[in-house]
C-alpha positions as CSV (number, residue, x, y, z in Angstrom):
1,X,0.0,0.0,0.0
2,X,1.2,3.4,-0.8
3,X,1.0,4.9,2.7
4,X,3.4,2.3,4.0
5,X,6.1,3.7,1.7
6,X,5.9,7.2,3.2
7,X,9.6,8.1,4.3
8,X,10.3,8.9,7.9
9,X,10.7,12.6,8.9
10,X,14.5,12.1,9.0
11,X,14.5,11.6,5.2
12,X,12.4,14.5,3.9
13,X,12.2,16.3,0.6
14,X,12.8,13.6,-1.8
15,X,10.8,12.5,-4.8
16,X,9.9,8.7,-4.9
17,X,9.7,6.6,-8.1
18,X,8.5,3.0,-8.4
19,X,10.5,1.5,-11.2
20,X,8.5,-0.1,-14.0
21,X,6.6,-3.2,-13.1
22,X,5.1,-5.7,-15.6
23,X,1.4,-4.8,-15.5
24,X,-1.0,-3.2,-18.0
25,X,-2.5,-1.0,-15.4
26,X,-2.7,2.7,-16.1
27,X,-3.9,5.5,-14.0
28,X,-3.5,9.1,-13.2
29,X,-2.2,10.1,-9.8
30,X,-0.4,13.1,-8.2
31,X,0.2,13.5,-4.5
32,X,0.6,16.9,-2.8
33,X,1.3,15.8,0.7
34,X,1.5,18.2,3.6
35,X,2.9,17.1,6.9
36,X,3.2,19.0,10.1
37,X,6.7,18.0,11.6
38,X,6.3,20.0,14.7
39,X,7.0,18.1,18.0
40,X,5.8,21.0,20.1
41,X,2.6,20.4,22.2
42,X,1.7,24.1,22.5
43,X,-1.9,24.4,21.2
44,X,-3.2,27.1,19.1
45,X,-6.9,27.9,19.4
46,X,-8.8,26.7,16.4
47,X,-11.3,29.6,16.6
48,X,-8.4,32.0,15.6
49,X,-7.1,30.0,12.7
50,X,-7.7,32.1,9.5
51,X,-7.8,30.6,6.1
52,X,-4.7,31.4,3.9
53,X,-5.6,33.3,0.8
54,X,-4.2,32.9,-2.7
55,X,-4.3,35.5,-5.3
56,X,-3.7,36.2,-8.9
57,X,-0.1,37.3,-9.7
58,X,0.0,41.0,-10.8
59,X,1.8,42.1,-14.0
60,X,1.3,39.0,-16.1
61,X,-2.0,37.6,-17.2
62,X,-2.6,33.8,-17.2
63,X,-2.0,33.7,-20.8
64,X,1.3,35.6,-20.6
65,X,2.3,33.2,-17.7
66,X,1.5,30.2,-19.9
67,X,3.6,31.7,-22.7
68,X,6.5,32.2,-20.4
69,X,6.4,28.7,-19.2
70,X,6.0,27.4,-22.8
71,X,9.1,29.2,-23.8
72,X,10.9,27.8,-20.8
73,X,9.9,24.3,-21.7
74,X,11.0,24.8,-25.3
75,X,14.5,25.9,-24.0
76,X,14.8,22.8,-21.8
77,X,13.3,20.2,-24.3
78,X,15.7,17.7,-25.8
79,X,14.9,15.7,-28.9
80,X,17.8,13.3,-28.0
81,X,16.0,11.9,-24.9
82,X,15.0,8.3,-25.6
83,X,12.3,6.2,-24.2
84,X,13.4,2.6,-23.4
85,X,10.9,0.9,-21.0
86,X,7.5,-0.5,-21.5
87,X,6.3,-1.0,-17.8
88,X,4.5,1.4,-15.6
89,X,6.2,3.9,-13.3
90,X,4.4,5.5,-10.5
91,X,5.7,9.0,-9.7
92,X,5.1,10.3,-6.1
93,X,5.1,14.1,-6.3
94,X,6.2,15.3,-2.8
95,X,7.7,18.8,-2.8
96,X,8.4,18.9,-6.5
97,X,5.0,19.8,-8.1
98,X,6.4,20.8,-11.5
99,X,7.6,19.4,-14.8
100,X,10.6,21.6,-15.5
101,X,13.8,20.2,-13.8
102,X,12.0,17.2,-12.3
103,X,14.4,14.4,-12.6
104,X,12.0,11.8,-11.1
105,X,9.4,12.6,-13.8
106,X,11.9,12.5,-16.6
107,X,13.4,9.2,-15.4
108,X,10.1,7.6,-15.1
109,X,9.3,8.8,-18.7
110,X,12.4,7.3,-20.0
111,X,12.2,3.9,-18.4
112,X,8.6,3.1,-18.8
113,X,5.3,3.7,-20.6
114,X,4.5,6.1,-17.8
115,X,1.1,7.4,-16.8
116,X,1.3,9.6,-13.9
117,X,-1.0,9.5,-10.9
118,X,-2.2,12.4,-8.9
119,X,-4.0,12.8,-5.5
120,X,-5.9,15.9,-4.6
121,X,-7.8,16.8,-1.5
122,X,-10.6,18.9,-2.9
123,X,-14.0,17.4,-2.5
124,X,-14.6,16.8,-6.3
125,X,-11.7,14.4,-6.4
126,X,-12.2,12.1,-3.2
127,X,-13.7,9.5,-5.4
128,X,-10.6,9.6,-7.7
129,X,-8.5,9.2,-4.6
130,X,-10.3,6.1,-3.5
131,X,-10.2,4.4,-6.9
132,X,-6.4,5.3,-7.3
133,X,-5.5,3.8,-3.9
134,X,-7.5,0.6,-4.9
135,X,-5.6,0.2,-8.0
136,X,-2.3,0.7,-6.2
137,X,-3.2,-2.2,-4.1
138,X,-3.9,-4.2,-7.0
139,X,-0.5,-3.4,-8.5
140,X,1.5,-4.2,-5.4
141,X,-0.5,-6.8,-3.4
142,X,-1.5,-10.3,-4.7
143,X,-5.2,-10.4,-5.6
144,X,-5.5,-14.3,-5.2
145,X,-3.5,-17.1,-3.5
146,X,-2.1,-18.1,-6.9
147,X,-0.8,-14.7,-7.8
148,X,2.8,-13.8,-7.3
149,X,3.3,-10.6,-5.4
150,X,4.8,-7.8,-7.3
151,X,7.8,-6.2,-5.7
152,X,8.3,-2.7,-7.2
153,X,11.7,-1.2,-6.9
154,X,11.8,2.0,-5.0
155,X,14.1,4.9,-6.2
156,X,14.8,8.0,-4.3
157,X,15.5,11.2,-6.2
158,X,17.0,14.3,-4.7
159,X,15.8,17.5,-6.4
160,X,14.9,20.2,-3.8
161,X,18.1,22.2,-3.4
162,X,20.3,24.3,-5.6
163,X,23.3,22.3,-4.6
164,X,22.8,18.5,-4.8
165,X,23.3,16.7,-1.5
166,X,25.8,14.3,-3.2
167,X,28.0,17.2,-4.4
168,X,28.6,18.7,-0.9
169,X,32.3,18.9,0.1
170,X,31.5,17.3,3.5
171,X,29.1,14.8,4.9
172,X,25.8,15.9,6.6
173,X,27.4,14.9,9.9
174,X,30.3,17.4,9.3
175,X,28.1,20.1,8.0
176,X,29.4,23.5,9.3
177,X,27.3,25.0,12.1
178,X,28.0,28.5,10.8
179,X,26.3,29.6,7.5
180,X,29.3,31.7,6.3
181,X,31.6,28.6,6.5
182,X,29.1,26.6,4.6
183,X,28.6,29.1,1.9
184,X,32.3,29.6,1.4
185,X,32.8,25.9,1.0
186,X,30.1,25.2,-1.4
187,X,30.7,28.4,-3.5
188,X,34.4,27.3,-3.9
189,X,34.0,23.5,-4.2
190,X,30.6,22.8,-5.7
191,X,29.0,23.1,-9.1
192,X,25.3,23.6,-9.5
193,X,24.0,20.7,-11.6
194,X,22.0,21.6,-14.8
195,X,18.3,21.4,-14.9
196,X,17.0,18.0,-16.1
197,X,16.1,18.1,-19.8
198,X,12.6,17.3,-21.0
199,X,11.2,15.0,-23.6
200,X,9.5,16.8,-26.4
201,X,6.2,15.3,-25.3
202,X,5.0,13.2,-22.4
203,X,2.0,12.0,-24.3
204,X,-1.5,11.5,-23.0
205,X,-2.5,8.7,-20.7
206,X,-4.5,5.8,-22.2
207,X,-8.2,6.8,-22.5
208,X,-9.3,3.8,-20.6
209,X,-7.6,5.0,-17.4
210,X,-9.7,8.2,-17.5
211,X,-13.0,6.7,-18.5
212,X,-13.3,4.7,-15.2
213,X,-12.7,7.8,-13.1
214,X,-15.9,9.4,-14.3
215,X,-16.8,13.2,-14.1
216,X,-14.1,15.4,-12.5
217,X,-16.5,18.1,-11.4
218,X,-15.6,21.8,-11.1
219,X,-13.2,23.2,-8.6
220,X,-14.9,26.3,-7.0
221,X,-13.3,29.7,-7.4
222,X,-11.9,31.7,-4.6
223,X,-14.8,34.0,-4.7
224,X,-17.2,31.2,-4.4
225,X,-15.3,30.1,-1.3
226,X,-15.4,33.6,0.2
227,X,-11.7,34.0,0.1
228,X,-11.3,37.0,-2.2
229,X,-9.1,39.7,-0.6
230,X,-8.1,42.9,-2.4
231,X,-5.6,44.3,0.3
232,X,-2.7,42.0,-0.5
233,X,0.6,43.8,-1.3
234,X,1.5,40.8,-3.6
235,X,-1.0,38.3,-4.9
236,X,-0.2,34.6,-5.6
237,X,-1.6,31.8,-7.8
238,X,-0.3,28.5,-7.5
239,X,1.2,26.2,-10.2
240,X,4.3,26.0,-12.3
241,X,3.2,28.3,-15.1
242,X,2.6,31.1,-12.6
243,X,6.0,30.4,-11.0
244,X,7.8,30.6,-14.3
245,X,5.7,33.6,-15.2
246,X,6.9,35.5,-12.0
247,X,10.5,34.7,-12.7
248,X,10.0,36.1,-16.3
249,X,8.2,39.1,-15.0
250,X,10.7,40.0,-12.1
251,X,13.9,39.2,-14.1
252,X,13.1,40.0,-17.7
253,X,9.9,42.2,-18.0
254,X,10.4,44.5,-15.0
255,X,14.2,44.2,-14.8
256,X,14.0,44.2,-11.0
257,X,16.9,41.7,-10.6
258,X,19.4,44.4,-11.1
259,X,18.3,46.3,-7.9
260,X,17.2,43.3,-5.8
261,X,19.9,43.9,-3.1
262,X,18.8,47.6,-2.7
263,X,15.1,46.8,-2.5
264,X,15.0,43.3,-0.7
265,X,14.3,44.8,2.7
266,X,11.2,46.5,1.7
267,X,7.9,45.7,3.1
268,X,5.2,47.1,0.9
269,X,4.4,46.4,-2.8
270,X,4.8,43.5,-5.2
271,X,8.3,43.9,-6.4
272,X,10.7,44.9,-3.6
273,X,11.7,41.1,-3.5
274,X,11.4,38.2,-5.8
275,X,8.4,36.6,-4.0
276,X,9.6,33.2,-5.3
277,X,9.3,31.4,-1.8
278,X,5.7,30.2,-2.1
279,X,6.5,28.3,-5.3
280,X,9.8,27.1,-4.1
281,X,8.1,25.7,-1.0
282,X,5.5,23.7,-3.0
283,X,8.1,22.6,-5.4
284,X,6.5,24.4,-8.3
285,X,9.6,26.2,-9.0
286,X,13.2,24.6,-9.1
287,X,16.1,26.5,-7.4
288,X,18.2,25.3,-10.2
289,X,15.9,27.0,-12.8
290,X,16.3,30.2,-10.8
291,X,20.1,29.8,-10.7
292,X,20.3,29.3,-14.5
293,X,18.0,32.2,-15.1
294,X,20.2,34.4,-13.0
295,X,23.3,33.3,-15.0
296,X,21.4,33.9,-18.2
297,X,20.5,37.4,-16.9
298,X,24.1,38.1,-15.9
299,X,25.3,37.1,-19.4
300,X,22.7,39.1,-21.2
301,X,22.2,42.2,-19.1
302,X,24.3,42.7,-16.0
303,X,26.2,40.9,-13.3
304,X,26.2,42.8,-9.9
305,X,25.7,42.4,-6.1
306,X,22.0,42.1,-6.7
307,X,22.2,39.1,-9.1
308,X,24.6,37.4,-6.6
309,X,22.4,38.1,-3.6
310,X,19.4,36.1,-5.1
311,X,21.9,33.0,-5.3
312,X,23.1,34.0,-1.8
313,X,19.5,33.7,-0.4
314,X,19.1,30.3,-2.2
315,X,22.2,29.0,-0.5
316,X,20.6,29.9,2.8
317,X,17.6,27.9,1.7
318,X,20.0,25.0,1.0
319,X,21.7,25.4,4.3
320,X,18.5,25.2,6.4
321,X,17.5,21.9,4.6
322,X,20.8,20.2,5.2
323,X,20.9,21.4,8.8
324,X,17.4,19.9,9.3
325,X,18.8,16.5,8.2
326,X,21.8,16.9,10.4
327,X,19.9,17.8,13.6
328,X,16.5,16.1,12.9
329,X,13.7,16.8,15.2
330,X,15.9,18.9,17.5
331,X,15.0,22.0,15.4
332,X,11.5,21.6,17.0
333,X,12.7,21.3,20.6
334,X,12.6,24.3,22.9
335,X,16.4,24.3,23.3
336,X,17.0,23.9,19.6
337,X,20.0,22.2,18.0
338,X,22.2,23.9,20.6
339,X,20.1,22.5,23.5
340,X,20.1,26.0,25.1
341,X,18.3,26.1,28.5
342,X,16.3,29.3,28.9
343,X,13.1,30.4,30.9
344,X,10.6,31.0,28.2
345,X,7.1,32.3,28.9
346,X,3.9,30.8,27.5
347,X,1.7,33.7,28.5
348,X,-1.5,33.3,26.4
349,X,-2.6,36.9,26.5
350,X,0.7,38.2,25.4
351,X,1.0,35.7,22.6
352,X,-2.5,36.5,21.4
353,X,-1.8,40.2,21.3
354,X,1.3,39.5,19.1
355,X,-0.6,37.0,16.9
356,X,-3.6,39.4,16.3
357,X,-1.6,42.6,15.9
358,X,-2.6,44.2,19.2
359,X,0.9,44.9,20.7
360,X,0.8,48.7,20.5
361,X,3.9,48.8,18.3
362,X,2.6,49.7,14.8
363,X,5.4,47.9,12.8
364,X,4.8,44.7,14.7
365,X,1.0,44.9,14.4
366,X,1.1,45.8,10.7
367,X,3.2,42.8,9.9
368,X,1.0,40.5,11.8
369,X,-2.2,41.8,10.1
370,X,-0.4,41.2,6.7
371,X,0.4,37.7,7.6
372,X,-3.1,36.7,8.9
373,X,-4.7,38.4,6.0
374,X,-2.6,37.4,3.0
375,X,-0.4,34.4,4.2
376,X,2.8,36.4,3.5
377,X,5.2,38.6,5.4
378,X,8.5,40.2,4.1
379,X,11.7,38.8,5.2
380,X,12.5,42.0,7.1
381,X,9.1,41.8,8.8
382,X,9.7,38.2,9.9
383,X,13.0,39.1,11.5
384,X,11.4,42.0,13.5
385,X,8.3,40.2,14.7
386,X,10.5,37.2,15.8
387,X,12.8,39.4,17.7
388,X,9.9,41.2,19.4
389,X,8.3,37.9,20.5
390,X,11.3,36.3,21.9
391,X,13.5,39.2,23.1
392,X,11.0,41.8,24.2
393,X,8.0,39.6,25.1
394,X,10.1,36.5,26.3
395,X,7.5,34.1,24.7
396,X,8.4,30.5,23.8
397,X,9.6,30.8,20.3
398,X,7.8,27.6,19.2
399,X,4.6,29.4,19.6
400,X,5.6,32.0,16.9
401,X,6.9,29.3,14.7
402,X,3.7,27.3,14.9
403,X,1.7,30.5,14.0
404,X,3.9,31.0,11.1
405,X,3.4,27.4,10.1
406,X,-0.4,27.9,10.3
407,X,-0.4,31.1,8.1
408,X,2.5,31.1,5.7
409,X,1.9,30.3,2.0
410,X,5.6,29.6,1.6
411,X,5.9,27.5,4.8
412,X,8.3,24.6,4.8
413,X,9.7,23.0,8.0
414,X,13.3,23.6,7.4
415,X,13.3,27.3,6.5
416,X,10.6,28.2,9.1
417,X,12.1,26.4,12.1
418,X,15.6,27.1,11.0
419,X,14.9,30.9,10.9
420,X,13.1,30.8,14.2
421,X,15.8,28.9,16.0
422,X,18.3,31.4,14.6
423,X,16.2,34.3,15.7
424,X,15.6,32.7,19.2
425,X,19.4,32.2,19.7
426,X,19.0,28.3,19.9
427,X,20.0,27.6,16.4
428,X,23.1,28.2,14.2
429,X,23.6,31.9,14.9
430,X,26.9,32.5,16.8
431,X,25.4,35.6,18.2
432,X,22.7,34.2,20.4
433,X,21.7,37.7,21.8
434,X,20.9,39.2,18.4
435,X,18.2,41.8,18.9
436,X,16.1,43.9,16.5
437,X,15.4,47.4,17.9
438,X,11.8,48.3,17.0
439,X,12.2,52.0,16.8
440,X,15.4,51.6,14.7
441,X,13.8,49.1,12.3
442,X,10.7,51.3,11.9
443,X,12.8,54.5,11.1
444,X,15.1,52.5,8.6
445,X,12.5,50.5,6.7
446,X,9.3,52.5,7.0
447,X,10.5,56.0,7.5
448,X,7.3,57.7,6.3
449,X,4.9,55.2,7.9
450,X,3.5,54.1,4.5
451,X,3.6,50.4,5.5
452,X,1.9,50.8,8.8
453,X,-0.7,53.1,7.5
454,X,-1.6,50.6,4.8
455,X,-2.3,47.8,7.3
456,X,-3.5,50.1,10.2
457,X,-5.9,52.6,8.7
458,X,-6.4,54.4,12.0
459,X,-2.8,55.7,11.5
460,X,-3.3,57.2,8.2
461,X,-4.5,60.6,9.5
462,X,-1.3,61.1,11.5
463,X,1.7,63.0,10.2
464,X,4.1,60.6,8.6
465,X,6.8,61.0,11.1
466,X,4.3,60.0,13.8
467,X,2.8,56.8,12.3
468,X,5.4,54.6,13.8
469,X,5.4,56.5,17.0
470,X,1.8,57.5,17.6
471,X,1.8,57.8,21.4
472,X,-1.7,58.0,22.9
473,X,-3.3,58.0,19.3
474,X,-2.9,54.2,19.1
475,X,-3.3,51.0,21.2
476,X,-1.3,51.0,24.5
477,X,1.9,49.1,24.3
478,X,1.6,45.7,25.9
479,X,5.2,45.3,27.1
480,X,8.1,47.7,27.3
481,X,11.1,47.0,25.0
482,X,14.2,45.4,26.2
483,X,16.4,48.2,24.6
484,X,14.2,51.3,24.3
485,X,15.8,54.6,23.2
486,X,12.8,56.0,21.5
487,X,9.5,55.1,23.3
488,X,10.7,55.8,26.9
489,X,13.9,56.2,28.8
490,X,15.4,53.1,30.5
491,X,18.5,52.3,32.7
492,X,20.5,49.4,31.4
493,X,22.2,46.9,33.5
494,X,25.8,45.9,32.7
495,X,24.8,42.8,30.9
496,X,22.2,44.8,28.9
497,X,24.9,47.3,27.9
498,X,27.1,44.4,26.8
499,X,24.1,43.0,24.8
500,X,23.6,46.2,23.0
501,X,26.5,45.5,20.6
502,X,24.1,43.0,18.9
503,X,21.2,45.6,18.6
504,X,20.2,46.1,15.0
């Protein structure tokens, strides 16, 4: 049975292939599995869980996105690929829901008469799921005492990172615990593998495999589900075509790649950052495709700090994935990989004020409103609200990580918990007392209060310089800041003065 072949949590992020087996059975199956790997037992009240909203990508229409993906497919198609097998290969899509640069899919095509199976969770396709699982049992399990069991061969394909795990210059056990050491090693000693080539055509599945499924039904629109939301700074639509369309739009149509490093810390608008993370998290977009597009851009337009910085961020993504394998479930533990012992609070009222955007600090509240409304938050915002929760409020960092897990469109365990352990000082940051000053962050990244006024309309009437510092015109601050040089005067202890070297 298929569910018995689910890999343990210690071996995540791999595509699974059954090698061809001698059976005429054909069916259509795709699995988009979502697992919560959190080992924390801290509950989140169900009445506060908000549906994550998905939206259309601005700039490119669906037709333009399809054209962009078609052009990418043409560039990666190869007439030299040959098909040699005649059996059936079952491809289990895990976190690689794409065609471009999907080695598992291409290998299955090359070694069999492949028909691909998919599993959805929307109500119209539950009948399909039931029938597919029944056919899987027929493939793998003997149907009569006289029938010999079929023993399909399982192949594991790695395809989630920019640098392949087999190309690292060290074993996972010896992975550096400091990002800079890791980055310098892979940049100097590793080559990024090329994207997998595509066959000119995958071909349709046999009609008989579709006939028995019956009517597919219609998937309701977002508007029919009551999920339309016009306030998102950036809107998203799932799927590979939209992902490739976004790369085309950001790199080539709007030419934003050349200024990425200067704009990446923004918080308002669609183009201050690439916004690739949601598609990377679902596997709709390959990090190696982004790498090759960056290199193509550098060759045709410009190579600068901004083009490098996109790759720099992808290396961070790789690093968190490899760290999650090295340290396993410890990334979910209170003490993190470093087993740091600290006295964390689980004050429910404080946590809910942070979660709901009622802290009295506009830049915190605006970011939390954006997260719960859209399922997205800027990288700068994530660092600020994390620091506030763990440093100023002293709240158990896992509660924040689980709320992010609940809300984020781009959630994945390695990046989410890797960043939270980093921010909480229990992960791989050598500076465990890193602290983000709320006044300083507000002045630097929202100097005119445009971002907070967008998400907190009650502040729009205030002068720009007061929007982040509204005084009595806004909600009372729920806690004082650890290092407060703007909102109120405070005497610092000797230890606190030493800690100030890490204030950002």
